[in-house]
C-alpha angles and dihedrals in degrees: 000000000000121000099258130199094258092057092045090058093043095053128074097272086086096049097094091056094060121079097227095201098046096096095074133019112179131198092263089060090048092052093044092051091049090050092052092051095049093043089054092050095044093049089060095042103046113082115222111267129209089222130039119264134185139178131190116215132176127198142151116260101208126216092243095059096263128109134218144164094062109191127176105219094177126007123217092225089237113099094202092052091049090048091052089054092057093043091052091056093041092056098039103095105212127214123245118250140185134223101057136040090233145346120234104229124200106196124194113198117195133184137182141145089304095055133252136328136178136208127189132205130173135192085215095062120069109234088005094143093066119069089187093054090049093051092049091049092047093050092049091050090054091053092046091049093049090049090058093047094048093045089053091049092049092050091051092047091050090058088060104039106013130246100291104048113133091230090068093063098082093056092043090052089050090050091049091052092050089053089051091052091059093044095252092139095163094061091037091056092047093051095046091049090049091052089046092053092048092049095047089055097042102037107021131265093270099044127127089244091058090046090054093050093048090050093051089046089053092051089051090053089051091053088049090051096246101132094170094058091042091056092046089055094049093046091050089063096043089050093057102116095191096048117101115243091240089063090057097057096095090048092051090049094051092044093048092052089051091052091050092053088050090054091248095134097159092053090047093049091051091054092048087051090053090051090051091050093048091052090050091045092243122148112270140177094258097072106104092007138314115300 
């Protein structure tokens, strides 16, 4: 069977063309984007101050990208600083959103010798007071969204080529890595092992594709905290007698980093030396298997 246009679109070569997070933009994303825009404006408007200043402002961020109900909760005591706060919001240009008529924004404007900065919070956004929490939630949402997209593409491709075609493995590896990123190690392991089995059959047990899958599986085990299985995966690659040394570099890098974290600096240094020798085409201990 030839690789037709439908399969080409269904497989991972089309992943980069799809905005993975476009399916859902929540109110936290809206507030965070507004905060970034105002922070950028304010940083360039607020002159550096010898002493620290701060002002607390509340306003409504409306669904249509405008704002209203400006209230100064606490003035900075510096008229030019307070004016810069209003100007930063005036010139921001907010995005439209759905789900609510408006968001109540509590904006804290700060200034010191380095310039100005802004942070937003809102009673309308769950976890809105923590920028770190919002970033974590947004990142997880992106991975969950990409999982749904890739699973759908794999299912469509399977209808064309069946469940064990070698061309599926790249997408399955990608899916496994996305599961790893959200801490779903059970599904991650299952997907990595499926890709590994497909590649062993399609490419051969000592192929670069199999080495890649084993290395990614080992990195998943490390993220999970299973150092024994991680080491077994890495050693499986390094013991491949028919695999060219160049195809073992990424495995050596992952294994060396693991050794460093374990405090085994001598072992790590030896692996980095092997990597250097491979890149310079010098004889190493990985030809014909790891010694």
